[in-house]
Each structure stands twice: as C-alpha cells, then as structure tokens.
N, CA, C and O atoms as a GROMACS GRO file, in nm:
protein
  556
    1MET      N    1   2.200  -1.431  -0.676
    1MET     CA    2   2.205  -1.341  -0.788
    1MET      C    3   2.109  -1.225  -0.764
    1MET      O    4   1.995  -1.247  -0.721
    2SER      N    5   2.152  -1.102  -0.792
    2SER     CA    6   2.070  -0.983  -0.774
    2SER      C    7   1.977  -0.964  -0.892
    2SER      O    8   2.006  -1.007  -1.003
    3ARG      N    9   1.864  -0.897  -0.867
    3ARG     CA   10   1.771  -0.865  -0.974
    3ARG      C   11   1.746  -0.715  -0.972
    3ARG      O   12   1.761  -0.650  -0.869
    4GLN      N   13   1.709  -0.661  -1.086
    4GLN     CA   14   1.676  -0.519  -1.094
    4GLN      C   15   1.557  -0.490  -1.003
    4GLN      O   16   1.467  -0.573  -0.990
    5VAL      N   17   1.558  -0.373  -0.941
    5VAL     CA   18   1.450  -0.333  -0.852
    5VAL      C   19   1.316  -0.329  -0.924
    5VAL      O   20   1.213  -0.362  -0.866
    6THR      N   21   1.316  -0.288  -1.049
    6THR     CA   22   1.191  -0.272  -1.121
    6THR      C   23   1.126  -0.404  -1.159
    6THR      O   24   1.014  -0.405  -1.210
    7GLN      N   25   1.194  -0.515  -1.137
    7GLN     CA   26   1.136  -0.646  -1.166
    7GLN      C   27   1.095  -0.712  -1.034
    7GLN      O   28   1.181  -0.740  -0.951
    8PRO      N   29   0.965  -0.737  -1.014
    8PRO     CA   30   0.922  -0.798  -0.889
    8PRO      C   31   0.979  -0.938  -0.872
    8PRO      O   32   1.007  -1.007  -0.970
    9ARG      N   33   0.995  -0.979  -0.745
    9ARG     CA   34   1.044  -1.114  -0.716
    9ARG      C   35   0.951  -1.219  -0.772
    9ARG      O   36   0.996  -1.320  -0.826
   10PHE      N   37   0.821  -1.198  -0.760
   10PHE     CA   38   0.718  -1.284  -0.814
   10PHE      C   39   0.591  -1.203  -0.824
   10PHE      O   40   0.580  -1.096  -0.764
   11ASN      N   41   0.495  -1.251  -0.897
   11ASN     CA   42   0.370  -1.178  -0.915
   11ASN      C   43   0.289  -1.185  -0.786
   11ASN      O   44   0.248  -1.293  -0.743
   12MET      N   45   0.265  -1.070  -0.725
   12MET     CA   46   0.190  -1.062  -0.600
   12MET      C   47   0.050  -1.008  -0.620
   12MET      O   48  -0.023  -0.989  -0.522
   13ASP      N   49   0.010  -0.982  -0.745
   13ASP     CA   50  -0.122  -0.926  -0.770
   13ASP      C   51  -0.234  -1.012  -0.711
   13ASP      O   52  -0.334  -0.960  -0.664
   14TRP      N   53  -0.216  -1.145  -0.714
   14TRP     CA   54  -0.320  -1.235  -0.666
   14TRP      C   55  -0.352  -1.210  -0.519
   14TRP      O   56  -0.465  -1.234  -0.476
   15MET      N   57  -0.254  -1.163  -0.442
   15MET     CA   58  -0.278  -1.137  -0.300
   15MET      C   59  -0.378  -1.023  -0.279
   15MET      O   60  -0.445  -1.017  -0.176
   16LEU      N   61  -0.386  -0.935  -0.375
   16LEU     CA   62  -0.472  -0.816  -0.362
   16LEU      C   63  -0.611  -0.837  -0.421
   16LEU      O   64  -0.702  -0.759  -0.392
   17ARG      N   65  -0.628  -0.939  -0.503
   17ARG     CA   66  -0.758  -0.961  -0.570
   17ARG      C   67  -0.871  -0.985  -0.472
   17ARG      O   68  -0.983  -0.938  -0.493
   18ASP      N   69  -0.844  -1.058  -0.364
   18ASP     CA   70  -0.948  -1.087  -0.266
   18ASP      C   71  -0.999  -0.958  -0.203
   18ASP      O   72  -1.120  -0.941  -0.185
   19LEU      N   73  -0.910  -0.868  -0.170
   19LEU     CA   74  -0.951  -0.740  -0.114
   19LEU      C   75  -1.038  -0.664  -0.213
   19LEU      O   76  -1.144  -0.612  -0.177
   20ALA      N   77  -0.993  -0.656  -0.337
   20ALA     CA   78  -1.068  -0.582  -0.439
   20ALA      C   79  -1.206  -0.642  -0.463
   20ALA      O   80  -1.301  -0.568  -0.486
   21SER      N   81  -1.218  -0.773  -0.458
   21SER     CA   82  -1.348  -0.837  -0.484
   21SER      C   83  -1.435  -0.844  -0.359
   21SER      O   84  -1.557  -0.858  -0.371
   22SER      N   85  -1.376  -0.835  -0.241
   22SER     CA   86  -1.452  -0.846  -0.116
   22SER      C   87  -1.522  -0.717  -0.076
   22SER      O   88  -1.622  -0.720  -0.004
   23VAL      N   89  -1.471  -0.605  -0.122
   23VAL     CA   90  -1.528  -0.476  -0.082
   23VAL      C   91  -1.584  -0.407  -0.207
   23VAL      O   92  -1.509  -0.359  -0.292
   24PRO      N   93  -1.717  -0.403  -0.217
   24PRO     CA   94  -1.777  -0.334  -0.332
   24PRO      C   95  -1.732  -0.188  -0.337
   24PRO      O   96  -1.704  -0.128  -0.233
   25GLN      N   97  -1.725  -0.132  -0.455
   25GLN     CA   98  -1.683   0.005  -0.481
   25GLN      C   99  -1.531   0.027  -0.471
   25GLN      O  100  -1.485   0.141  -0.468
   26THR      N  101  -1.453  -0.081  -0.465
   26THR     CA  102  -1.308  -0.068  -0.468
   26THR      C  103  -1.266  -0.039  -0.612
   26THR      O  104  -1.307  -0.110  -0.704
   27ARG      N  105  -1.184   0.064  -0.632
   27ARG     CA  106  -1.138   0.099  -0.767
   27ARG      C  107  -0.997   0.047  -0.794
   27ARG      O  108  -0.976  -0.024  -0.892
   28HIS      N  109  -0.902   0.081  -0.709
   28HIS     CA  110  -0.762   0.045  -0.729
   28HIS      C  111  -0.703  -0.007  -0.600
   28HIS      O  112  -0.733   0.045  -0.492
   29VAL      N  113  -0.619  -0.110  -0.610
   29VAL     CA  114  -0.543  -0.161  -0.496
   29VAL      C  115  -0.398  -0.171  -0.542
   29VAL      O  116  -0.368  -0.232  -0.645
   30VAL      N  117  -0.309  -0.111  -0.465
   30VAL     CA  118  -0.167  -0.109  -0.500
   30VAL      C  119  -0.084  -0.143  -0.377
   30VAL      O  120  -0.109  -0.092  -0.268
   31LEU      N  121   0.013  -0.230  -0.395
   31LEU     CA  122   0.112  -0.259  -0.292
   31LEU      C  123   0.239  -0.188  -0.335
   31LEU      O  124   0.284  -0.205  -0.448
   32LEU      N  125   0.298  -0.110  -0.246
   32LEU     CA  126   0.416  -0.033  -0.281
   32LEU      C  127   0.523  -0.043  -0.175
   32LEU      O  128   0.494  -0.070  -0.058
   33SER      N  129   0.645  -0.020  -0.216
   33SER     CA  130   0.756  -0.013  -0.122
   33SER      C  131   0.760   0.127  -0.062
   33SER      O  132   0.697   0.218  -0.115
   34SER      N  133   0.831   0.144   0.047
   34SER     CA  134   0.836   0.273   0.114
   34SER      C  135   0.899   0.382   0.027
   34SER      O  136   0.878   0.500   0.053
   35ASP      N  137   0.974   0.344  -0.074
   35ASP     CA  138   1.034   0.444  -0.163
   35ASP      C  139   0.954   0.462  -0.292
   35ASP      O  140   1.004   0.524  -0.387
   36GLY      N  141   0.832   0.411  -0.298
   36GLY     CA  142   0.742   0.440  -0.409
   36GLY      C  143   0.745   0.344  -0.526
   36GLY      O  144   0.697   0.378  -0.634
   37LEU      N  145   0.800   0.226  -0.509
   37LEU     CA  146   0.802   0.126  -0.616
   37LEU      C  147   0.674   0.043  -0.610
   37LEU      O  148   0.645  -0.017  -0.506
   38CYS      N  149   0.599   0.038  -0.718
   38CYS     CA  150   0.479  -0.044  -0.725
   38CYS      C  151   0.521  -0.191  -0.730
   38CYS      O  152   0.591  -0.232  -0.823
   39MET      N  153   0.479  -0.269  -0.631
   39MET     CA  154   0.516  -0.410  -0.623
   39MET      C  155   0.404  -0.501  -0.672
   39MET      O  156   0.430  -0.613  -0.717
   40ALA      N  157   0.279  -0.455  -0.665
   40ALA     CA  158   0.164  -0.533  -0.712
   40ALA      C  159   0.047  -0.438  -0.730
   40ALA      O  160   0.042  -0.331  -0.670
   41GLN      N  161  -0.048  -0.479  -0.814
   41GLN     CA  162  -0.163  -0.393  -0.841
   41GLN      C  163  -0.281  -0.476  -0.887
   41GLN      O  164  -0.266  -0.583  -0.945
   42VAL      N  165  -0.400  -0.424  -0.858
   42VAL     CA  166  -0.525  -0.485  -0.904
   42VAL      C  167  -0.621  -0.372  -0.937
   42VAL      O  168  -0.632  -0.275  -0.862
   43GLY      N  169  -0.691  -0.385  -1.048
   43GLY     CA  170  -0.794  -0.288  -1.084
   43GLY      C  171  -0.740  -0.161  -1.146
   43GLY      O  172  -0.813  -0.062  -1.155
   44THR      N  173  -0.616  -0.161  -1.189
   44THR     CA  174  -0.559  -0.041  -1.247
   44THR      C  175  -0.452  -0.078  -1.350
   44THR      O  176  -0.403  -0.190  -1.353
   45ASP      N  177  -0.418   0.018  -1.432
   45ASP     CA  178  -0.310  -0.003  -1.528
   45ASP      C  179  -0.176   0.035  -1.464
   45ASP      O  180  -0.173   0.097  -1.358
   46LYS      N  181  -0.068  -0.003  -1.527
   46LYS     CA  182   0.065   0.018  -1.471
   46LYS      C  183   0.096   0.166  -1.447
   46LYS      O  184   0.152   0.200  -1.343
   47ASP      N  185   0.060   0.254  -1.540
   47ASP     CA  186   0.089   0.396  -1.524
   47ASP      C  187   0.017   0.455  -1.403
   47ASP      O  188   0.077   0.529  -1.325
   48THR      N  189  -0.110   0.421  -1.387
   48THR     CA  190  -0.186   0.470  -1.271
   48THR      C  191  -0.128   0.414  -1.142
   48THR      O  192  -0.113   0.487  -1.044
   49ALA      N  193  -0.096   0.286  -1.141
   49ALA     CA  194  -0.038   0.224  -1.022
   49ALA      C  195   0.096   0.290  -0.986
   49ALA      O  196   0.123   0.313  -0.868
   50ASP      N  197   0.177   0.319  -1.085
   50ASP     CA  198   0.306   0.385  -1.059
   50ASP      C  199   0.286   0.526  -1.003
   50ASP      O  200   0.358   0.567  -0.912
   51ARG      N  201   0.189   0.601  -1.056
   51ARG     CA  202   0.160   0.735  -1.004
   51ARG      C  203   0.111   0.727  -0.859
   51ARG      O  204   0.154   0.806  -0.775
   52LEU      N  205   0.022   0.633  -0.831
   52LEU     CA  206  -0.029   0.617  -0.694
   52LEU      C  207   0.084   0.579  -0.599
   52LEU      O  208   0.093   0.633  -0.489
   53ALA      N  209   0.170   0.488  -0.640
   53ALA     CA  210   0.281   0.444  -0.556
   53ALA      C  211   0.375   0.560  -0.524
   53ALA      O  212   0.418   0.575  -0.410
   54ALA      N  213   0.405   0.641  -0.624
   54ALA     CA  214   0.494   0.756  -0.602
   54ALA      C  215   0.430   0.857  -0.506
   54ALA      O  216   0.497   0.908  -0.416
   55ALA      N  217   0.301   0.885  -0.525
   55ALA     CA  218   0.231   0.978  -0.436
   55ALA      C  219   0.225   0.923  -0.293
   55ALA      O  220   0.242   0.997  -0.197
   56CYS      N  221   0.202   0.793  -0.281
   56CYS     CA  222   0.192   0.729  -0.149
   56CYS      C  223   0.325   0.734  -0.074
   56CYS      O  224   0.326   0.748   0.048
   57ALA      N  225   0.435   0.723  -0.146
   57ALA     CA  226   0.566   0.729  -0.081
   57ALA      C  227   0.583   0.864  -0.011
   57ALA      O  228   0.632   0.870   0.102
   58GLY      N  229   0.542   0.970  -0.078
   58GLY     CA  230   0.550   1.102  -0.015
   58GLY      C  231   0.455   1.115   0.102
   58GLY      O  232   0.490   1.172   0.205
   59LEU      N  233   0.335   1.061   0.087
   59LEU     CA  234   0.235   1.069   0.194
   59LEU      C  235   0.278   0.990   0.317
   59LEU      O  236   0.262   1.037   0.430
   60GLN      N  237   0.333   0.871   0.297
   60GLN     CA  238   0.376   0.793   0.413
   60GLN      C  239   0.494   0.861   0.482
   60GLN      O  240   0.508   0.851   0.604
   61SER      N  241   0.578   0.928   0.407
   61SER     CA  242   0.689   1.002   0.468
   61SER      C  243   0.637   1.118   0.553
   61SER      O  244   0.683   1.139   0.665
   62LEU      N  245   0.541   1.193   0.500
   62LEU     CA  246   0.481   1.303   0.575
   62LEU      C  247   0.410   1.253   0.701
   62LEU      O  248   0.422   1.313   0.807
   63SER      N  249   0.336   1.144   0.687
   63SER     CA  250   0.263   1.092   0.803
   63SER      C  251   0.360   1.040   0.909
   63SER      O  252   0.330   1.046   1.028
   64GLY      N  253   0.475   0.988   0.867
   64GLY     CA  254   0.577   0.947   0.963
   64GLY      C  255   0.631   1.065   1.042
   64GLY      O  256   0.659   1.053   1.161
   65ALA      N  257   0.645   1.179   0.976
   65ALA     CA  258   0.690   1.300   1.045
   65ALA      C  259   0.587   1.345   1.149
   65ALA      O  260   0.624   1.390   1.258
   66ILE      N  261   0.460   1.332   1.116
   66ILE     CA  262   0.355   1.366   1.212
   66ILE      C  263   0.353   1.265   1.326
   66ILE      O  264   0.338   1.304   1.442
   67ALA      N  265   0.367   1.138   1.295
   67ALA     CA  266   0.368   1.034   1.399
   67ALA      C  267   0.480   1.056   1.499
   67ALA      O  268   0.465   1.024   1.617
   68ALA      N  269   0.590   1.110   1.454
   68ALA     CA  270   0.705   1.135   1.543
   68ALA      C  271   0.673   1.241   1.649
   68ALA      O  272   0.743   1.251   1.749
   69GLU      N  273   0.568   1.319   1.626
   69GLU     CA  274   0.529   1.422   1.723
   69GLU      C  275   0.455   1.365   1.845
   69GLU      O  276   0.430   1.438   1.941
   70PHE      N  277   0.420   1.239   1.842
   70PHE     CA  278   0.354   1.175   1.955
   70PHE      C  279   0.461   1.108   2.040
   70PHE      O  280   0.516   1.005   2.000
   71PRO      N  281   0.492   1.164   2.156
   71PRO     CA  282   0.606   1.117   2.235
   71PRO      C  283   0.597   0.972   2.282
   71PRO      O  284   0.700   0.908   2.303
   72ASP      N  285   0.477   0.919   2.299
   72ASP     CA  286   0.463   0.782   2.346
   72ASP      C  287   0.446   0.681   2.233
   72ASP      O  288   0.432   0.561   2.258
   73GLY      N  289   0.446   0.728   2.109
   73GLY     CA  290   0.429   0.640   1.994
   73GLY      C  291   0.563   0.588   1.944
   73GLY      O  292   0.668   0.624   1.996
   74ASP      N  293   0.556   0.504   1.844
   74ASP     CA  294   0.678   0.448   1.786
   74ASP      C  295   0.725   0.525   1.663
   74ASP      O  296   0.826   0.489   1.602
   75GLY      N  297   0.652   0.632   1.626
   75GLY     CA  298   0.692   0.716   1.515
   75GLY      C  299   0.659   0.661   1.377
   75GLY      O  300   0.703   0.716   1.276
   76ARG      N  301   0.582   0.554   1.373
   76ARG     CA  302   0.548   0.494   1.244
   76ARG      C  303   0.402   0.518   1.209
   76ARG      O  304   0.316   0.526   1.297
   77MET      N  305   0.376   0.531   1.081
   77MET     CA  306   0.241   0.546   1.031
   77MET      C  307   0.177   0.408   1.021
   77MET      O  308   0.240   0.312   0.977
   78ARG      N  309   0.052   0.400   1.063
   78ARG     CA  310  -0.022   0.274   1.052
   78ARG      C  311  -0.131   0.283   0.946
   78ARG      O  312  -0.145   0.193   0.864
   79LEU      N  313  -0.208   0.392   0.949
   79LEU     CA  314  -0.320   0.406   0.855
   79LEU      C  315  -0.346   0.554   0.830
   79LEU      O  316  -0.350   0.634   0.924
   80VAL      N  317  -0.365   0.589   0.704
   80VAL     CA  318  -0.406   0.723   0.663
   80VAL      C  319  -0.532   0.705   0.579
   80VAL      O  320  -0.536   0.620   0.490
   81VAL      N  321  -0.634   0.784   0.608
   81VAL     CA  322  -0.756   0.783   0.529
   81VAL      C  323  -0.782   0.926   0.484
   81VAL      O  324  -0.780   1.018   0.566
   82ILE      N  325  -0.805   0.944   0.356
   82ILE     CA  326  -0.836   1.076   0.300
   82ILE      C  327  -0.968   1.065   0.226
   82ILE      O  328  -0.986   0.978   0.140
   83GLU      N  329  -1.060   1.154   0.259
   83GLU     CA  330  -1.186   1.160   0.187
   83GLU      C  331  -1.182   1.280   0.093
   83GLU      O  332  -1.150   1.391   0.134
   84VAL      N  333  -1.214   1.256  -0.032
   84VAL     CA  334  -1.220   1.362  -0.133
   84VAL      C  335  -1.354   1.351  -0.204
   84VAL      O  336  -1.425   1.252  -0.189
   85ASP      N  337  -1.389   1.452  -0.281
   85ASP     CA  338  -1.510   1.442  -0.362
   85ASP      C  339  -1.498   1.321  -0.451
   85ASP      O  340  -1.404   1.312  -0.531
   86GLY      N  341  -1.590   1.230  -0.440
   86GLY     CA  342  -1.591   1.112  -0.526
   86GLY      C  343  -1.537   0.986  -0.463
   86GLY      O  344  -1.552   0.879  -0.521
   87GLY      N  345  -1.475   0.995  -0.345
   87GLY     CA  346  -1.426   0.871  -0.287
   87GLY      C  347  -1.331   0.886  -0.171
   87GLY      O  348  -1.315   0.992  -0.112
   88PHE      N  349  -1.270   0.773  -0.141
   88PHE     CA  350  -1.178   0.762  -0.028
   88PHE      C  351  -1.046   0.705  -0.074
   88PHE      O  352  -1.038   0.628  -0.170
   89PHE      N  353  -0.941   0.745  -0.004
   89PHE     CA  354  -0.807   0.691  -0.025
   89PHE      C  355  -0.761   0.634   0.109
   89PHE      O  356  -0.773   0.700   0.212
   90TYR      N  357  -0.708   0.512   0.107
   90TYR     CA  358  -0.657   0.446   0.227
   90TYR      C  359  -0.511   0.410   0.203
   90TYR      O  360  -0.475   0.362   0.095
   91LEU      N  361  -0.427   0.433   0.302
   91LEU     CA  362  -0.287   0.392   0.297
   91LEU      C  363  -0.254   0.327   0.430
   91LEU      O  364  -0.265   0.391   0.535
   92MET      N  365  -0.213   0.200   0.426
   92MET     CA  366  -0.186   0.124   0.548
   92MET      C  367  -0.048   0.061   0.541
   92MET      O  368  -0.007   0.010   0.437
   93ALA      N  369   0.024   0.065   0.654
   93ALA     CA  370   0.150  -0.008   0.663
   93ALA      C  371   0.118  -0.155   0.645
   93ALA      O  372   0.027  -0.208   0.708
   94ALA      N  373   0.195  -0.223   0.559
   94ALA     CA  374   0.162  -0.362   0.525
   94ALA      C  375   0.264  -0.460   0.579
   94ALA      O  376   0.231  -0.544   0.663
   95GLY      N  377   0.385  -0.451   0.534
   95GLY     CA  378   0.493  -0.539   0.579
   95GLY      C  379   0.615  -0.453   0.602
   95GLY      O  380   0.604  -0.331   0.612
   96VAL      N  381   0.730  -0.515   0.612
   96VAL     CA  382   0.853  -0.440   0.631
   96VAL      C  383   0.876  -0.354   0.507
   96VAL      O  384   0.891  -0.406   0.397
   97SER      N  385   0.879  -0.223   0.526
   97SER     CA  386   0.903  -0.125   0.418
   97SER      C  387   0.803  -0.137   0.303
   97SER      O  388   0.838  -0.115   0.187
   98SER      N  389   0.678  -0.171   0.335
   98SER     CA  390   0.577  -0.176   0.231
   98SER      C  391   0.444  -0.121   0.283
   98SER      O  392   0.419  -0.117   0.403
   99TYR      N  393   0.361  -0.079   0.187
   99TYR     CA  394   0.233  -0.016   0.219
   99TYR      C  395   0.127  -0.065   0.123
   99TYR      O  396   0.156  -0.099   0.008
  100LEU      N  397   0.004  -0.068   0.170
  100LEU     CA  398  -0.111  -0.108   0.093
  100LEU      C  399  -0.195   0.017   0.069
  100LEU      O  400  -0.236   0.083   0.164
  101ALA      N  401  -0.220   0.050  -0.057
  101ALA     CA  402  -0.299   0.168  -0.092
  101ALA      C  403  -0.426   0.124  -0.166
  101ALA      O  404  -0.422   0.035  -0.250
  102VAL      N  405  -0.538   0.189  -0.131
  102VAL     CA  406  -0.666   0.156  -0.193
  102VAL      C  407  -0.741   0.286  -0.224
  102VAL      O  408  -0.749   0.376  -0.140
  103LEU      N  409  -0.794   0.294  -0.344
  103LEU     CA  410  -0.888   0.399  -0.381
  103LEU      C  411  -1.024   0.336  -0.396
  103LEU      O  412  -1.039   0.231  -0.459
  104ALA      N  413  -1.126   0.400  -0.337
  104ALA     CA  414  -1.261   0.345  -0.340
  104ALA      C  415  -1.363   0.455  -0.366
  104ALA      O  416  -1.338   0.572  -0.337
  105GLU      N  417  -1.476   0.417  -0.422
  105GLU     CA  418  -1.586   0.511  -0.448
  105GLU      C  419  -1.639   0.567  -0.316
  105GLU      O  420  -1.615   0.510  -0.210
  106ASP      N  421  -1.711   0.678  -0.325
  106ASP     CA  422  -1.761   0.743  -0.203
  106ASP      C  423  -1.868   0.662  -0.131
  106ASP      O  424  -1.898   0.690  -0.015
  107SER      N  425  -1.927   0.564  -0.198
  107SER     CA  426  -2.030   0.481  -0.133
  107SER      C  427  -1.972   0.356  -0.067
  107SER      O  428  -2.048   0.270  -0.022
  108VAL      N  429  -1.840   0.344  -0.059
  108VAL     CA  430  -1.776   0.227   0.002
  108VAL      C  431  -1.812   0.219   0.151
  108VAL      O  432  -1.834   0.322   0.215
  109ASP      N  433  -1.819   0.100   0.203
  109ASP     CA  434  -1.836   0.077   0.346
  109ASP      C  435  -1.698   0.093   0.409
  109ASP      O  436  -1.615   0.003   0.401
  110ALA      N  437  -1.675   0.208   0.473
  110ALA     CA  438  -1.542   0.241   0.526
  110ALA      C  439  -1.496   0.141   0.632
  110ALA      O  440  -1.378   0.106   0.638
  111GLY      N  441  -1.588   0.096   0.715
  111GLY     CA  442  -1.552  -0.001   0.818
  111GLY      C  443  -1.510  -0.135   0.758
  111GLY      O  444  -1.413  -0.196   0.802
  112LEU      N  445  -1.585  -0.179   0.657
  112LEU     CA  446  -1.551  -0.304   0.590
  112LEU      C  447  -1.415  -0.292   0.521
  112LEU      O  448  -1.335  -0.385   0.526
  113MET      N  449  -1.389  -0.179   0.456
  113MET     CA  450  -1.260  -0.161   0.388
  113MET      C  451  -1.145  -0.168   0.489
  113MET      O  452  -1.047  -0.239   0.466
  114GLY      N  453  -1.157  -0.096   0.599
  114GLY     CA  454  -1.052  -0.098   0.700
  114GLY      C  455  -1.028  -0.238   0.754
  114GLY      O  456  -0.914  -0.281   0.772
  115GLN      N  457  -1.136  -0.310   0.782
  115GLN     CA  458  -1.124  -0.446   0.835
  115GLN      C  459  -1.061  -0.540   0.734
  115GLN      O  460  -0.974  -0.619   0.770
  116CYS      N  461  -1.103  -0.532   0.609
  116CYS     CA  462  -1.046  -0.620   0.506
  116CYS      C  463  -0.898  -0.589   0.483
  116CYS      O  464  -0.819  -0.681   0.462
  117MET      N  465  -0.862  -0.462   0.487
  117MET     CA  466  -0.720  -0.427   0.473
  117MET      C  467  -0.639  -0.483   0.590
  117MET      O  468  -0.532  -0.540   0.569
  118ARG      N  469  -0.689  -0.466   0.712
  118ARG     CA  470  -0.619  -0.519   0.830
  118ARG      C  471  -0.607  -0.671   0.822
  118ARG      O  472  -0.502  -0.727   0.855
  119ASP      N  473  -0.713  -0.737   0.779
  119ASP     CA  474  -0.710  -0.883   0.767
  119ASP      C  475  -0.604  -0.928   0.665
  119ASP      O  476  -0.529  -1.022   0.690
  120LEU      N  477  -0.600  -0.860   0.551
  120LEU     CA  478  -0.502  -0.895   0.448
  120LEU      C  479  -0.360  -0.878   0.502
  120LEU      O  480  -0.275  -0.965   0.483
  121VAL      N  481  -0.334  -0.768   0.568
  121VAL     CA  482  -0.200  -0.743   0.624
  121VAL      C  483  -0.166  -0.846   0.731
  121VAL      O  484  -0.053  -0.893   0.737
  122ALA      N  485  -0.262  -0.880   0.816
  122ALA     CA  486  -0.236  -0.979   0.920
  122ALA      C  487  -0.207  -1.117   0.862
  122ALA      O  488  -0.119  -1.188   0.910
  123ARG      N  489  -0.281  -1.156   0.758
  123ARG     CA  490  -0.263  -1.287   0.696
  123ARG      C  491  -0.136  -1.296   0.612
  123ARG      O  492  -0.066  -1.398   0.613
  124LEU      N  493  -0.106  -1.188   0.540
  124LEU     CA  494  -0.001  -1.196   0.439
  124LEU      C  495   0.112  -1.096   0.458
  124LEU      O  496   0.194  -1.078   0.368
  125GLY      N  497   0.119  -1.032   0.572
  125GLY     CA  498   0.216  -0.926   0.594
  125GLY      C  499   0.359  -0.961   0.560
  125GLY      O  500   0.430  -0.880   0.501
  126GLU      N  501   0.403  -1.082   0.596
  126GLU     CA  502   0.542  -1.120   0.566
  126GLU      C  503   0.567  -1.129   0.417
  126GLU      O  504   0.680  -1.110   0.372
  127HIS      N  505   0.463  -1.158   0.338
  127HIS     CA  506   0.478  -1.167   0.193
  127HIS      C  507   0.462  -1.031   0.125
  127HIS      O  508   0.494  -1.015   0.008
  128LEU      N  509   0.412  -0.932   0.201
  128LEU     CA  510   0.392  -0.800   0.146
  128LEU      C  511   0.512  -0.709   0.169
  128LEU      O  512   0.504  -0.589   0.142
  129SER      N  513   0.621  -0.763   0.217
  129SER     CA  514   0.739  -0.684   0.248
  129SER      C  515   0.820  -0.651   0.124
  129SER      O  516   0.824  -0.728   0.027
  130SER      N  517   0.883  -0.536   0.129
  130SER     CA  518   0.971  -0.495   0.021
  130SER      C  519   1.110  -0.549   0.049
  130SER      O  520   1.164  -0.527   0.157
  131PRO      N  521   1.171  -0.621  -0.047
  131PRO     CA  522   1.303  -0.677  -0.022
  131PRO      C  523   1.408  -0.566  -0.010
  131PRO      O  524   1.396  -0.462  -0.074
  132PRO      N  525   1.511  -0.589   0.072
  132PRO     CA  526   1.617  -0.489   0.084
  132PRO      C  527   1.687  -0.470  -0.051
  132PRO      O  528   1.702  -0.564  -0.130
  133ARG      N  529   1.731  -0.346  -0.076
  133ARG     CA  530   1.800  -0.317  -0.201
  133ARG      C  531   1.934  -0.250  -0.171
  133ARG      O  532   1.947  -0.172  -0.077
  134VAL      N  533   2.031  -0.283  -0.252
  134VAL     CA  534   2.161  -0.220  -0.243
  134VAL      C  535   2.198  -0.175  -0.384
  134VAL      O  536   2.195  -0.255  -0.477
  135ASP      N  537   2.231  -0.047  -0.399
  135ASP     CA  538   2.269   0.007  -0.530
  135ASP      C  539   2.164  -0.024  -0.637
  135ASP      O  540   2.198  -0.060  -0.750
  136GLY      N  541   2.036  -0.010  -0.601
  136GLY     CA  542   1.930  -0.029  -0.698
  136GLY      C  543   1.899  -0.173  -0.734
  136GLY      O  544   1.828  -0.198  -0.830
  137ARG      N  545   1.952  -0.268  -0.657
  137ARG     CA  546   1.927  -0.409  -0.685
  137ARG      C  547   1.870  -0.478  -0.562
  137ARG      O  548   1.908  -0.447  -0.448
  138VAL      N  549   1.778  -0.572  -0.586
  138VAL     CA  550   1.723  -0.653  -0.478
  138VAL      C  551   1.831  -0.748  -0.430
  138VAL      O  552   1.898  -0.812  -0.511
  139THR      N  553   1.847  -0.756  -0.298
  139THR     CA  554   1.950  -0.846  -0.244
  139THR      C  555   1.891  -0.981  -0.208
  139THR      O  556   1.963  -1.069  -0.161
   0.00000   0.00000   0.00000
C-alpha cells in the first residue's frame, strides 16, 4: 500500500538526537530528501525544518553541478560547509537520495561536528535513505 510523501515511514528523529546532544552548540539537525522533503528533525520546529530542507535541496543541486566540473570525480556532493556571521551550516550526503543538514553556533568544534556527522551516516546511512516515490507517493 502506498503512503503520502508528506507522511514519514516512521519517526526518524531519534536517529538525529545523538548528534545534537554529542556536539555542543548544535542548533538544528534536519534529515531531508534530495527534493527538499523534511524526513526528520531535532532542535527545531516543523516550519523551520521545512524551510531548511527546501533551501538544502537547492544547495545540494548547485553543489552537484559544481562537482560535475571535476573530471575524475563521480559528480556527487559529499559535504558543504558554509560559515556565516553567527555560525556554521553543514550539508552532508547521508543515504540514497537523502542529506543531513546541521546549523551550529559559531563556537562549535568544526572537526567534532564533521566527525560526528560522518559517524552517524556510516552507522545509519541505510536508514537515512529517502524512499522512492511515484506520482507523489512512497512506493
């Protein structure tokens, strides 16, 4: 039986809590599909998570276009880090058609954040995947 895309298969927020609690100064953690659907969130409300997911979808698309310019690469984005006044933004490929996004305060330990994100993806990557959809429904 198919389910609406906007309804997650199961609650995945618990997978992100360890990352949020392991790295001090973490503000928001969002798991999103490549087309901008928020699949899980920690430390944020639904509206903020949805805005971040939509923005991340555009960013991962742009970074994929840049990755394609490297002739020996596979054309896929692995990690984007943006530093702005007040903090850092991280976007990492997580599972099949999914991405992990984190906003953190400017005093965050950047190395620790990157390592914890990589560890989470390595441990749980298969569970962080976005299910295939046909005509707006999860298959």
